[in-house]
N, CA, C and O atoms as a MOPAC input file, in Angstrom:
PM7 MOZYME 1SCF
protein

 N     -1.00500 1    13.83700 1     3.04000 1
 C     -0.19900 1    12.93000 1     3.78600 1
 C     -0.86200 1    11.73100 1     4.16800 1
 O     -2.04300 1    11.80000 1     4.50700 1
 N     -0.26000 1    10.63400 1     4.15900 1
 C     -0.71200 1     9.28200 1     4.26500 1
 C     -1.12700 1     8.99500 1     5.67400 1
 O     -0.35300 1     9.36800 1     6.55500 1
 N     -2.15200 1     8.43400 1     5.99300 1
 C     -2.80800 1     8.13800 1     7.36600 1
 C     -2.16800 1     6.86200 1     7.92500 1
 O     -2.21800 1     5.89600 1     7.16300 1
 N     -1.63300 1     6.69400 1     8.99500 1
 C     -1.23900 1     5.73000 1     9.63900 1
 C     -2.18000 1     4.71200 1     9.79500 1
 O     -3.12400 1     5.02400 1    10.52100 1
 N     -2.20900 1     3.22200 1     9.17600 1
 C     -2.87000 1     2.42400 1     9.29900 1
 C     -3.51500 1     2.21500 1    10.65900 1
 O     -4.73100 1     2.03200 1    10.70600 1
 N     -2.75600 1     2.23100 1    11.81300 1
 C     -3.21100 1     2.12600 1    13.26800 1
 C     -3.76800 1     3.43100 1    13.97300 1
 O     -4.03800 1     3.42200 1    15.17400 1
 N     -3.91800 1     4.47200 1    13.23500 1
 C     -4.38100 1     5.56800 1    13.87700 1
 C     -5.97400 1     5.57600 1    13.54100 1
 O     -6.65300 1     6.52900 1    13.92300 1
 N     -6.53100 1     4.54600 1    12.85300 1
 C     -8.06200 1     4.71100 1    12.70700 1
 C     -8.63700 1     3.65100 1    13.51000 1
 O     -8.06700 1     2.59300 1    13.77600 1
 N     -9.84600 1     4.00700 1    13.89600 1
 C    -10.53400 1     3.09200 1    14.68300 1
 C    -10.44700 1     1.60500 1    14.21200 1
 O    -10.35800 1     1.45400 1    12.99400 1
 N    -10.46000 1     0.41700 1    15.03800 1
 C    -10.28400 1    -0.65100 1    14.72400 1
 C    -11.32100 1    -1.12500 1    13.80300 1
 O    -12.44000 1    -1.11200 1    14.31700 1
 N    -11.26800 1    -1.60800 1    12.38800 1
 C    -12.03600 1    -2.26000 1    11.45200 1
 C    -11.53000 1    -3.22200 1    11.07800 1
 O    -10.33100 1    -3.16400 1    10.80500 1
 N    -12.23400 1    -4.44100 1    10.92700 1
 C    -11.71100 1    -5.73900 1    10.32200 1
 C    -11.67300 1    -5.75300 1     8.75700 1
 O    -10.68800 1    -6.13100 1     8.12300 1
 N    -12.95600 1    -5.26000 1     8.13500 1
 C    -13.13300 1    -5.27300 1     6.74500 1
 C    -13.04000 1    -3.63700 1     6.18000 1
 O    -13.81900 1    -2.78200 1     6.60200 1
 N    -12.13200 1    -3.38600 1     5.31900 1
 C    -12.35700 1    -2.00300 1     4.61900 1
 C    -12.21800 1    -2.22000 1     2.89200 1
 O    -11.65400 1    -3.26400 1     2.56400 1
 N    -12.53500 1    -1.61400 1     2.14500 1
 C    -12.58200 1    -1.44400 1     0.87200 1
 C    -11.07800 1    -1.53700 1     0.54600 1
 O    -10.19700 1    -1.16500 1     1.32100 1
 N    -10.85000 1    -2.11100 1    -0.77200 1
 C     -9.39600 1    -2.39200 1    -0.89000 1
 C     -8.83900 1    -0.91900 1    -1.24800 1
 O     -7.75300 1    -0.61200 1    -0.75600 1
 N     -9.47400 1    -0.03100 1    -2.03000 1
 C     -9.00200 1     1.44800 1    -2.24500 1
 C     -8.70100 1     1.86800 1    -0.85700 1
 O     -7.65700 1     2.50800 1    -0.73100 1
 N     -9.40000 1     1.64100 1     0.21400 1
 C     -9.00300 1     2.49400 1     1.41200 1
 C     -7.72400 1     1.88500 1     2.08900 1
 O     -6.93300 1     2.59000 1     2.71500 1
 N     -7.55400 1     0.41100 1     1.90900 1
 C     -6.65500 1    -0.23900 1     2.36100 1
 C     -5.07700 1     0.15400 1     1.46000 1
 O     -3.97600 1     0.00100 1     1.98800 1
 N     -5.25200 1     0.60300 1     0.22300 1
 C     -4.29900 1     1.05500 1    -0.63100 1
 C     -3.97800 1     2.59200 1     0.05100 1
 O     -2.79900 1     2.92300 1     0.17400 1
 N     -4.78000 1     3.27400 1     0.37400 1
 C     -4.61600 1     4.58800 1     0.71400 1
 C     -3.72900 1     4.74200 1     2.10400 1
 O     -2.86800 1     5.59800 1     2.30000 1
 N     -4.13400 1     3.74100 1     2.98900 1
 C     -3.54900 1     3.44100 1     4.25800 1
 C     -2.22400 1     3.02700 1     4.24800 1
 O     -1.39900 1     3.51400 1     5.02100 1
 N     -1.85800 1     1.86200 1     3.14700 1
 C     -0.71300 1     0.93600 1     3.28700 1
 C      0.19800 1     1.71000 1     2.25400 1
 O      1.39100 1     1.41400 1     2.31800 1
 N     -0.15000 1     2.61000 1     1.35500 1
 C      0.80800 1     2.89000 1     0.15200 1
 C      0.97800 1     2.16400 1    -0.87600 1
 O      1.55600 1     2.64300 1    -1.85100 1
 N      0.45800 1     0.69700 1    -0.88600 1
 C      0.42000 1    -0.12400 1    -2.14900 1
 C     -0.60000 1     0.03100 1    -3.10200 1
 O     -1.75300 1     0.25000 1    -2.73200 1
 N     -0.27200 1    -0.06900 1    -4.41200 1
 C     -1.15000 1     0.08400 1    -5.42900 1
 C     -2.09500 1    -0.90800 1    -5.44700 1
 O     -1.85500 1    -2.06900 1    -5.11400 1
 N     -3.26300 1    -0.46700 1    -5.85800 1
 C     -4.57400 1    -1.54200 1    -6.12800 1
 C     -4.13000 1    -2.45900 1    -7.12000 1
 O     -4.73900 1    -3.52100 1    -6.99300 1
 N     -3.18600 1    -2.47800 1    -8.20300 1
 C     -2.80100 1    -3.51200 1    -8.85300 1
 C     -1.89900 1    -4.56100 1    -8.32700 1
 O     -1.63500 1    -5.60600 1    -8.92300 1
 N     -1.44600 1    -4.21100 1    -7.17400 1
 C     -0.79700 1    -5.30700 1    -6.19200 1
 C     -1.72500 1    -5.90600 1    -5.53000 1
 O     -1.49500 1    -7.11000 1    -5.41900 1
 N     -2.83500 1    -5.50200 1    -4.96700 1
 C     -3.87300 1    -6.31900 1    -4.31900 1
 C     -4.51100 1    -7.03800 1    -5.21800 1
 O     -4.86000 1    -8.15800 1    -4.84600 1
 N     -4.78700 1    -6.69000 1    -6.38700 1
 C     -5.48500 1    -7.34300 1    -7.42300 1
 C     -4.82300 1    -8.63700 1    -7.75300 1
 O     -5.38600 1    -9.72600 1    -7.86300 1
 N     -3.35100 1    -8.33300 1    -7.91900 1
 C     -2.38100 1    -9.46600 1    -8.59200 1
 C     -2.48100 1   -10.58400 1    -7.12600 1
 O     -2.81100 1   -11.76500 1    -7.23800 1
 N     -2.23200 1   -10.12100 1    -6.19200 1
 C     -2.42100 1   -11.26600 1    -5.07000 1
 C     -3.73700 1   -12.01900 1    -4.95400 1
 O     -3.81500 1   -13.22600 1    -4.72400 1
 N     -4.85800 1   -11.11700 1    -5.15000 1
 C     -6.02100 1   -11.97000 1    -5.41800 1
 C     -5.92700 1   -13.04000 1    -6.68500 1
 O     -6.04800 1   -14.25000 1    -6.49500 1
 N     -5.73400 1   -12.55800 1    -7.79000 1
 C     -5.65700 1   -13.24500 1    -8.99400 1
 C     -4.82700 1   -14.56500 1    -9.09100 1
 O     -5.14300 1   -15.61000 1    -9.66000 1
 N     -3.82200 1   -14.30000 1    -8.48000 1
 C     -2.64300 1   -15.34400 1    -8.30400 1
 C     -2.88400 1   -16.35400 1    -6.92400 1
 O     -2.09000 1   -17.24800 1    -6.62900 1
 N     -3.83800 1   -16.11400 1    -6.32000 1
 C     -4.30500 1   -17.04600 1    -5.14000 1
 C     -3.34200 1   -16.75600 1    -4.06000 1
 O     -3.30800 1   -17.55600 1    -3.12500 1
 N     -2.43000 1   -15.57300 1    -4.04300 1
 C     -1.71000 1   -15.39900 1    -2.69200 1
 C     -2.70900 1   -15.16800 1    -1.55700 1
 O     -2.61600 1   -15.81500 1    -0.51400 1
 N     -3.66500 1   -14.25000 1    -1.74900 1
 C     -4.63300 1   -14.13500 1    -0.58000 1
 C     -5.91300 1   -15.15400 1    -0.88100 1
 O     -6.23800 1   -15.56600 1    -1.99500 1
 N     -6.43300 1   -15.39800 1     0.13700 1
 C     -7.58200 1   -16.51600 1     0.14100 1
 C     -8.89200 1   -15.76400 1     0.33400 1
 O     -9.05000 1   -14.97800 1     1.26800 1
 N     -9.89800 1   -16.04900 1    -0.64700 1
 C    -10.80700 1   -15.50400 1    -0.71000 1
 C    -11.74100 1   -15.93700 1     0.72900 1
 O    -11.74700 1   -17.10000 1     1.13200 1
 N    -12.38200 1   -15.02300 1     1.30400 1
 C    -13.31400 1   -15.30900 1     2.67100 1
 C    -12.41100 1   -15.04900 1     3.61200 1
 O    -12.90400 1   -14.67200 1     4.67500 1
 N    -11.06800 1   -15.13900 1     3.56500 1
 C    -10.03400 1   -14.97200 1     4.64600 1
 C     -9.37400 1   -13.43700 1     4.43500 1
 O     -9.49300 1   -12.48800 1     5.21100 1
 N     -8.79700 1   -13.46300 1     3.42400 1
 C     -8.07600 1   -12.14300 1     3.21000 1
 C     -8.86900 1   -11.16800 1     2.47000 1
 O     -8.55500 1    -9.99500 1     2.67000 1
 N     -9.75500 1   -11.37600 1     1.72000 1
 C    -10.63100 1   -10.60700 1     0.93600 1
 C    -12.00100 1   -11.25000 1     0.55000 1
 O    -12.19200 1   -12.46600 1     0.56800 1
 N    -12.87200 1   -10.38400 1     0.22400 1
 C    -14.26900 1   -10.70200 1     0.06600 1
 C    -14.49300 1    -9.79000 1    -1.49400 1
 O    -13.96900 1    -8.68000 1    -1.58000 1
 N    -15.16400 1   -10.26000 1    -2.48000 1
 C    -15.71000 1    -9.58900 1    -3.48900 1
 C    -17.29600 1    -9.13000 1    -3.01000 1
 O    -18.17900 1    -9.93300 1    -2.70700 1
 N    -17.42100 1    -7.74500 1    -3.02000 1
 C    -18.67800 1    -7.15800 1    -2.91100 1
 C    -19.40100 1    -6.83600 1    -4.06500 1
 O    -20.61200 1    -6.65700 1    -3.93800 1
 N    -18.87600 1    -6.72600 1    -5.18100 1
 C    -19.42200 1    -6.82600 1    -6.44100 1
 C    -18.36900 1    -7.32300 1    -7.40300 1
 O    -17.28800 1    -7.77300 1    -7.02500 1
 N    -18.77600 1    -7.21000 1    -8.78700 1
 C    -17.87200 1    -8.01900 1    -9.83800 1
 C    -16.30900 1    -7.59400 1    -9.57200 1
 O    -15.31600 1    -8.31600 1    -9.65900 1
 N    -16.38500 1    -6.26700 1    -9.23800 1
 C    -14.81500 1    -5.62400 1    -9.43000 1
 C    -14.56500 1    -4.90000 1    -8.08800 1
 O    -13.48600 1    -4.34800 1    -7.87000 1
 N    -15.72800 1    -4.91200 1    -7.05400 1
 C    -15.00200 1    -4.12300 1    -5.88300 1
 C    -14.60600 1    -5.31800 1    -4.61900 1
 O    -15.22800 1    -6.37100 1    -4.48600 1
 N    -13.82400 1    -5.03100 1    -4.03800 1
 C    -13.12600 1    -5.85300 1    -3.11000 1
 C    -13.07100 1    -5.17400 1    -1.72700 1
 O    -12.95100 1    -3.95300 1    -1.62500 1
 N    -13.16600 1    -6.03200 1    -0.62500 1
 C    -13.13700 1    -5.50600 1     0.80500 1
 C    -11.79600 1    -6.52200 1     1.27200 1
 O    -11.60100 1    -7.65800 1     0.84000 1
 N    -11.07900 1    -5.90300 1     2.11000 1
 C    -10.03000 1    -6.93800 1     2.56800 1
 C     -9.91100 1    -6.88700 1     4.03700 1
 O    -10.21100 1    -5.90100 1     4.71100 1
 N     -9.44800 1    -8.02600 1     4.50400 1
 C     -9.35500 1    -8.05700 1     6.12700 1
 C     -8.05600 1    -7.70800 1     6.44300 1
 O     -7.03100 1    -8.34000 1     6.19000 1
 N     -8.19400 1    -6.53500 1     7.08000 1
 C     -6.86700 1    -5.94900 1     7.85200 1
 C     -6.29900 1    -6.91900 1     8.76600 1
 O     -5.08200 1    -7.10800 1     8.73300 1
 N     -7.06500 1    -7.58700 1     9.61400 1
 C     -6.27300 1    -8.57500 1    10.67900 1
 C     -5.61900 1    -9.72400 1     9.82200 1
 O     -4.47300 1   -10.07000 1    10.10700 1
 N     -6.24000 1   -10.28700 1     8.86300 1
 C     -5.59700 1   -11.48700 1     8.34700 1
 C     -4.50500 1   -10.80300 1     7.28200 1
 O     -3.52500 1   -11.51200 1     7.05000 1
 N     -4.55200 1    -9.70100 1     6.70800 1
 C     -3.72700 1    -9.21700 1     5.87200 1
 C     -2.27100 1    -9.00200 1     6.87000 1
 O     -1.13400 1    -9.38200 1     6.58900 1
 N     -2.68700 1    -8.33500 1     7.99200 1
 C     -1.36300 1    -8.16600 1     8.93500 1
 C     -0.75300 1    -9.47500 1     9.32300 1
 O      0.46900 1    -9.60900 1     9.25900 1
 N     -1.61200 1   -10.55100 1     9.76500 1
 C     -1.01500 1   -11.82300 1    10.20000 1
 C     -0.31900 1   -12.37000 1     8.65900 1
 O      0.83200 1   -12.75700 1     8.85800 1
 N     -0.57000 1   -12.44300 1     7.78100 1
 C     -0.06800 1   -12.72100 1     6.48000 1
 C      1.16100 1   -11.93200 1     6.21500 1
 O      2.09800 1   -12.61300 1     5.79700 1
 N      1.38800 1   -10.64500 1     6.35700 1
 C      2.65300 1    -9.75800 1     6.15200 1
 C      3.41100 1   -10.32100 1     7.19300 1
 O      4.56700 1   -10.62700 1     6.90100 1
 N      3.00200 1   -10.54000 1     8.40700 1
 C      4.01200 1   -10.90500 1     9.44500 1
 C      4.76200 1   -12.22100 1     9.43200 1
 O      5.72500 1   -12.55000 1    10.12400 1
 N      4.11900 1   -12.90100 1     8.50400 1
 C      4.78400 1   -14.37100 1     8.22900 1
 C      5.64900 1   -14.67000 1     6.92000 1
 O      6.21700 1   -15.70900 1     6.58400 1
 N      5.55900 1   -13.29300 1     6.22200 1
 C      6.26900 1   -13.09600 1     5.05000 1
 C      7.81200 1   -13.27500 1     5.40200 1
 O      8.16200 1   -12.88100 1     6.51400 1
 N      8.93800 1   -13.93200 1     4.40200 1
 C     10.14400 1   -13.58000 1     4.62800 1
 C     10.72000 1   -12.37100 1     4.64700 1
 O     10.27600 1   -11.50900 1     3.88800 1
 N     11.77500 1   -12.08700 1     5.48300 1
 C     12.32700 1   -10.59000 1     5.06000 1
 C     13.21000 1   -10.47500 1     3.78700 1
 O     13.98100 1   -11.39400 1     3.51000 1
 N     13.13900 1    -9.63300 1     3.19300 1
 C     13.75600 1    -9.41600 1     2.03700 1
 C     15.16100 1    -8.71700 1     2.62300 1
 O     15.25800 1    -7.87500 1     3.51500 1
 N     16.21600 1    -9.34400 1     1.82700 1
 C     17.56800 1    -8.93900 1     2.20300 1
 C     18.09800 1    -8.01000 1     0.85300 1
 O     18.16200 1    -8.31700 1    -0.33700 1
 N     18.42500 1    -6.82800 1     1.52200 1
 C     18.86400 1    -5.95000 1     0.49700 1
 C     20.42500 1    -6.36700 1     0.07200 1
 O     21.04600 1    -7.16600 1     0.77300 1
 N     20.95400 1    -5.83500 1    -0.99600 1
 C     22.50800 1    -6.15900 1    -1.50500 1
 C     23.36500 1    -5.34800 1    -0.12500 1
 O     24.40300 1    -5.75500 1     0.39600 1
 N     22.72100 1    -4.32700 1     0.19000 1
 C     23.53500 1    -3.66300 1     1.16400 1
 C     23.64300 1    -4.34200 1     2.48600 1
 O     24.66800 1    -4.19800 1     3.15100 1
 N     22.57200 1    -5.13300 1     2.94300 1
 C     22.51500 1    -5.77400 1     4.04500 1
 C     23.56600 1    -7.13200 1     4.00000 1
 O     24.16000 1    -7.60000 1     4.97100 1
 N     23.62300 1    -7.66600 1     2.46400 1
 C     24.46400 1    -8.84900 1     2.37800 1
 C     25.81300 1    -8.50700 1     2.33400 1
 O     26.64100 1    -9.32900 1     2.72300 1
 N     26.15900 1    -7.41300 1     1.91600 1
 C     27.56800 1    -7.07000 1     2.13400 1
 C     28.05500 1    -6.78200 1     3.44000 1
 O     29.20100 1    -7.14400 1     3.70600 1
 N     27.29000 1    -6.11500 1     4.40800 1
 C     27.31100 1    -6.14400 1     5.68300 1
 C     27.43100 1    -7.25100 1     6.52700 1
 O     28.25000 1    -7.22800 1     7.44600 1
 N     26.61900 1    -8.34500 1     6.30000 1
 C     26.33300 1    -9.50700 1     7.06000 1
 C     27.31500 1   -10.40900 1     6.69100 1
 O     27.33800 1   -11.53400 1     7.18900 1

């Protein structure tokens, strides 16, 4: 069972793999956001080794809250 992100003690930085466990997002999505420059180094993520990343939960939450809402086809028909 997936743990709720907010059921954990407040941490700012967590390993990307732990973020994926909590959020349900695949690691490939995180790596794409990093490689495409969607997430900013030292704000949203830091590299701790050549392949290992830690992510800033506060900055990612803020980034997520500013993303546009995705409208589904169902919502478009109703609206």
